C-alpha positions in Angstrom: 48.1 4.1 4.6 51.2 4.0 2.4 52.3 0.8 4.1 48.9 -0.8 3.5 49.1 0.0 -0.2 52.6 -1.5 -0.4 51.4 -4.6 1.3 48.4 -4.9 -1.1 50.7 -4.5 -4.1 53.1 -7.2 -2.8 50.2 -9.5 -2.0 48.8 -9.1 -5.5 52.2 -9.7 -6.9 52.6 -13.0 -5.0 49.2 -14.2 -6.2 49.9 -13.4 -9.8 52.9 -15.7 -9.6 50.5 -18.5 -8.9 48.4 -18.6 -12.0 45.8 -21.0 -10.6 45.3 -19.0 -7.5 45.2 -15.7 -9.5 42.5 -16.9 -11.9 40.5 -18.4 -8.9 40.7 -15.0 -7.1 39.6 -13.2 -10.3 36.7 -15.5 -10.7 35.6 -15.1 -7.1 35.9 -11.4 -7.1 34.1 -11.1 -10.5 31.3 -13.3 -9.2 31.0 -11.2 -6.1 31.0 -8.0 -8.1 28.3 -9.3 -10.5 26.2 -10.6 -7.6 26.4 -7.3 -5.7 25.7 -5.3 -8.8 22.7 -7.5 -9.8 21.3 -7.2 -6.3 21.5 -3.4 -6.5 20.1 -3.4 -10.0 17.2 -5.7 -9.1 16.3 -3.5 -6.1 16.3 -0.4 -8.2 14.3 -1.9 -11.1 11.7 -3.5 -8.7 11.2 -0.1 -7.1 10.8 1.6 -10.5 8.4 -1.2 -11.6 6.4 -0.8 -8.3 6.1 3.0 -8.8 5.2 2.5 -12.5 2.4 0.0 -11.7 1.0 2.3 -9.0 0.9 5.1 -11.6 -0.9 2.8 -14.0 -3.4 2.2 -11.1 -4.0 5.9 -10.8 -4.5 6.2 -14.6 -7.0 3.3 -14.5 -8.9 4.9 -11.7 -9.1 8.2 -13.6 -10.2 6.3 -16.7 -13.0 4.6 -14.6 -14.1 8.0 -13.2 -14.2 9.4 -16.7 -16.3 6.5 -18.0 -18.7 6.8 -15.1 -19.1 10.6 -15.7 -19.7 9.9 -19.4 -22.5 7.4 -18.5 -24.1 9.8 -16.1 -24.0 12.6 -18.7 -25.6 10.3 -21.3 -28.4 9.1 -19.1 -29.1 12.7 -17.8 -29.1 14.0 -21.4 -31.9 11.5 -22.3 -33.8 12.5 -19.2 -33.3 16.2 -19.9 -34.7 15.9 -23.4 -37.7 14.1 -22.1 -38.3 16.6 -19.3 -38.7 19.4 -21.8 -40.8 17.5 -24.2 -44.2 19.3 -24.3 -46.1 16.0 -24.5 -44.5 14.9 -21.3 -45.6 18.1 -19.5 -49.1 17.8 -21.0 -49.5 14.2 -20.0 -48.3 14.9 -16.4 -50.6 17.9 -16.0 -53.6 16.0 -17.5 -52.7 13.0 -15.3 -52.6 10.9 -18.4 -50.5 8.1 -16.9 -51.0 5.6 -19.7 -50.1 8.1 -22.4 -47.0 9.1 -20.5 -46.0 5.5 -19.9 -46.5 4.7 -23.6 -44.3 7.6 -24.6 -41.5 6.6 -22.3 -41.7 3.0 -23.4 -41.6 4.0 -27.0 -38.6 6.2 -26.3 -36.8 3.5 -24.4 -37.4 0.9 -27.2 -36.4 3.2 -29.9 -33.1 4.1 -28.2 -32.3 0.4 -27.4 -33.1 -0.7 -31.0 -31.5 2.1 -32.9 -28.5 3.0 -30.8 -25.6 0.6 -30.2 -25.5 0.9 -26.4 -26.2 -1.4 -23.5 -30.0 -1.4 -23.0 -31.4 1.5 -20.9 -34.6 1.6 -18.8 -36.8 4.7 -18.2 -39.1 5.3 -15.2 -41.4 8.2 -14.2 -41.9 9.5 -10.6 -45.0 11.5 -9.8 -44.4 14.4 -7.4 -47.6 13.7 -5.5 -47.5 10.0 -5.3 -44.9 7.4 -4.2 -45.5 4.5 -6.6 -45.3 1.1 -5.0 -42.1 -0.7 -5.9 -40.3 2.6 -6.8 -37.2 1.9 -4.9 -35.4 5.1 -6.0 -38.2 7.4 -5.0 -36.2 9.1 -2.3 -33.6 10.1 -4.9 -36.4 11.3 -7.2 -37.8 13.4 -4.3 -34.3 14.9 -3.8 -34.2 15.8 -7.5 -37.7 17.3 -7.5 -37.1 19.3 -4.2 -33.8 20.7 -5.3 -34.8 21.0 -9.0 -31.3 19.5 -9.8 -30.4 16.3 -11.5 -29.2 13.3 -9.4 -26.9 10.6 -10.7 -25.0 7.6 -9.2 -25.1 3.9 -8.6 -27.9 2.0 -6.9 -28.6 -1.7 -6.0 -32.2 -2.7 -6.4 -34.4 -5.5 -7.7 -33.1 -4.9 -11.2 -29.6 -5.4 -10.2 -26.8 -2.9 -9.9 -27.7 0.2 -11.9 -26.1 3.4 -13.1 -29.0 6.0 -12.8 -29.6 9.6 -13.8 -32.8 11.3 -12.4 -34.0 14.6 -14.0 -36.8 16.7 -12.5 -39.6 17.8 -14.8 -40.3 21.4 -14.2 -43.3 23.4 -15.2 -43.7 27.1 -14.4 -40.8 26.8 -11.9 -42.6 23.9 -10.1 -41.4 20.3 -10.0 -44.2 18.2 -11.3 -42.3 14.9 -11.6 -39.0 13.2 -12.3 -37.7 10.9 -15.0 -35.1 8.2 -14.3 -32.9 6.8 -17.0 -30.8 3.8 -16.0 -28.3 1.3 -17.3 -26.7 -1.9 -15.9 -23.3 -1.4 -14.2 -22.1 -4.1 -16.6 -22.3 -1.5 -19.4 -18.9 -0.2 -18.4 -17.3 -3.3 -19.8 -17.7 -2.0 -23.3 -15.8 1.2 -22.4 -12.8 -0.7 -21.1 -12.9 -3.2 -24.0 -12.3 -0.3 -26.4 -9.1 0.4 -24.5 -8.0 -3.2 -24.7 -8.6 -3.6 -20.9 -10.5 -6.1 -18.9 -13.3 -5.1 -16.5 -15.4 -6.8 -13.9 -17.7 -5.5 -11.2 -18.1 -7.7 -8.1 -20.9 -7.3 -5.7 -20.6 -7.5 -1.9 -22.8 -10.4 -0.7 -24.5 -8.1 1.9 -26.2 -6.3 -1.1 -28.0 -9.5 -2.3 -31.0 -8.7 -0.1 -31.8 -5.8 -2.5 -31.9 -8.0 -5.6 -34.9 -10.0 -6.8 -34.8 -13.8 -6.7 -34.0 -14.1 -10.5 -30.9 -12.0 -10.1 -29.8 -13.7 -6.9 -30.0 -17.2 -8.3 -29.6 -16.8 -12.0 -26.8 -14.4 -12.5 -24.3 -14.4 -9.6 -21.5 -16.7 -8.9 -19.1 -16.7 -5.9 -15.7 -14.9 -6.3 -14.8 -15.6 -2.7 -16.5 -15.6 0.7 -17.4 -11.8 0.4 -18.1 -11.1 -3.2 -20.1 -12.4 -6.1 -19.9 -11.7 -9.9 -22.6 -11.7 -12.6 -20.5 -14.2 -14.6 -22.6 -14.1 -17.8 -21.7 -10.4 -18.3 -17.9 -10.7 -18.3 -14.9 -12.5 -19.8 -14.8 -15.9 -18.1 -11.0 -16.1 -18.0 -10.7 -12.7 -16.2 -13.3 -13.4 -13.5 -11.8 -16.9 -13.0 -8.5 -15.2 -12.5 -10.1 -13.1 -9.8 -11.2 -16.2 -8.0 -7.6 -17.1 -7.5 -6.6 -13.8 -6.0 -6.6 -12.7 -2.4 -8.9 -9.6 -2.7 -8.1 -8.4 0.9 -4.4 -8.5 0.0 -5.0 -6.5 -3.2 -6.6 -3.8 -1.1 -3.3 -3.5 0.7 -0.9 -3.8 -2.3 -3.3 -1.9 -4.6 -2.4 -4.1 -7.6 -1.3 -7.6 -8.7 1.1 -8.2 -11.6 0.6 -11.9 -12.3 1.6 -14.2 -15.0 -1.7 -13.7 -16.9 -3.0 -10.2 -15.9 -2.0 -7.0 -14.3 -5.0 -6.3 -12.0 -6.1 -3.4 -9.9 -9.3 -2.3 -8.2 -11.6 0.5 -7.1 -14.3 0.5 -4.4 -17.8 1.1 -5.6 -20.2 3.3 -3.6 -24.0 3.8 -4.1 -25.9 7.1 -3.9 -26.0 6.8 -0.2 -22.2 6.5 0.1 -22.3 2.8 1.1 -19.6 0.5 -0.4 -21.5 -2.0 -2.5 -18.7 -3.8 -4.4 -15.5 -3.5 -6.3 -14.5 -2.6 -9.8 -11.6 -4.7 -11.1 -9.6 -3.4 -14.1 -7.0 -5.6 -15.8 -4.6 -5.9 -18.7 -3.7 -9.2 -20.4 0.0 -9.9 -19.9 0.1 -11.8 -23.3 -0.8 -8.6 -25.2 2.5 -7.4 -26.7 1.2 -3.8 -26.7 0.0 -3.9 -23.1 1.3 -1.6 -20.5 2.5 -4.5 -18.5 4.4 -6.1 -21.4 6.1 -2.8 -22.3 7.1 -2.2 -18.7 8.5 -5.7 -18.2 10.4 -5.6 -21.5 11.9 -2.2 -20.6 13.1 -3.5 -17.2 14.6 -6.6 -18.8 16.4 -4.5 -21.3 17.8 -2.1 -18.7 18.9 -5.0 -16.5 20.7 -6.8 -19.4 22.5 -3.6 -20.4 23.5 -2.8 -16.8 24.8 -6.4 -16.3 26.8 -6.2 -19.5 28.4 -2.9 -18.4 29.2 -4.4 -14.9 30.9 -7.5 -16.4 32.9 -5.3 -18.9 34.0 -3.0 -16.1 35.1 -5.9 -13.9 37.1 -7.5 -16.7 38.7 -4.2 -17.6 39.8 -3.7 -14.0 41.6 -7.0 -14.0 
């Protein structure tokens, strides 16, 4: 070992006598040191970025769950208020279908006109009669039999709906059920308040449940599997989705592109069937966006680390 050190010292001494060779050696060693250091730094920062973006996906998923629960609660609250309205009970017991229908229509129109929310719809289900065209009657039956509210997502002639069904109970007996629903596209406003993009895409195998107007008038292809109600969303974001490999996103969980950070969640209906995907995104141009802050932080760390590496190499020689 001692002999090797002596040899190395002598070798360095001979190189130093040749100024051209010495500076060439320093340059090569410095370049190799910087290259190795940058490779290590890039690997580390990419891993940190990956974990950070996965954490953002988890936060977005939790945000989506929270918004859905909030929608369910709001719809069920309206149904609960109507279910204890004495006029509703009277009209049901007296079989006054027209009076009940007028009351529910008035309530719906009043809420839609006076409250700044995405339009709601209200339907009544009779405990003794399955009304023709009542596609959600099985869920209403469940609510009446269990005397518990039912909420979730359904695909029917009206489109993709968030619904809340509340049983109407009189003397501990279910005498009917009230459904309050809202379009799935209403979730967009929740995400806009958070400076995020939102799109729901529908699996094409669900088109059979839509009426002709929804099939032909609203939906546009995203790819071979999914369609989007393009009038309901920001055009730039859903066009961005058309250029993505959705099946690949299901593997990687997110895409951090030049324009958007994008992640997804699967959407299931009340029967547990996957009916589409929720896409959540952030505009990369937004200086306050999570993506921009993360990228700037990584660039700053890389620049500082590179400066330290170069300084250390120069100091050593």
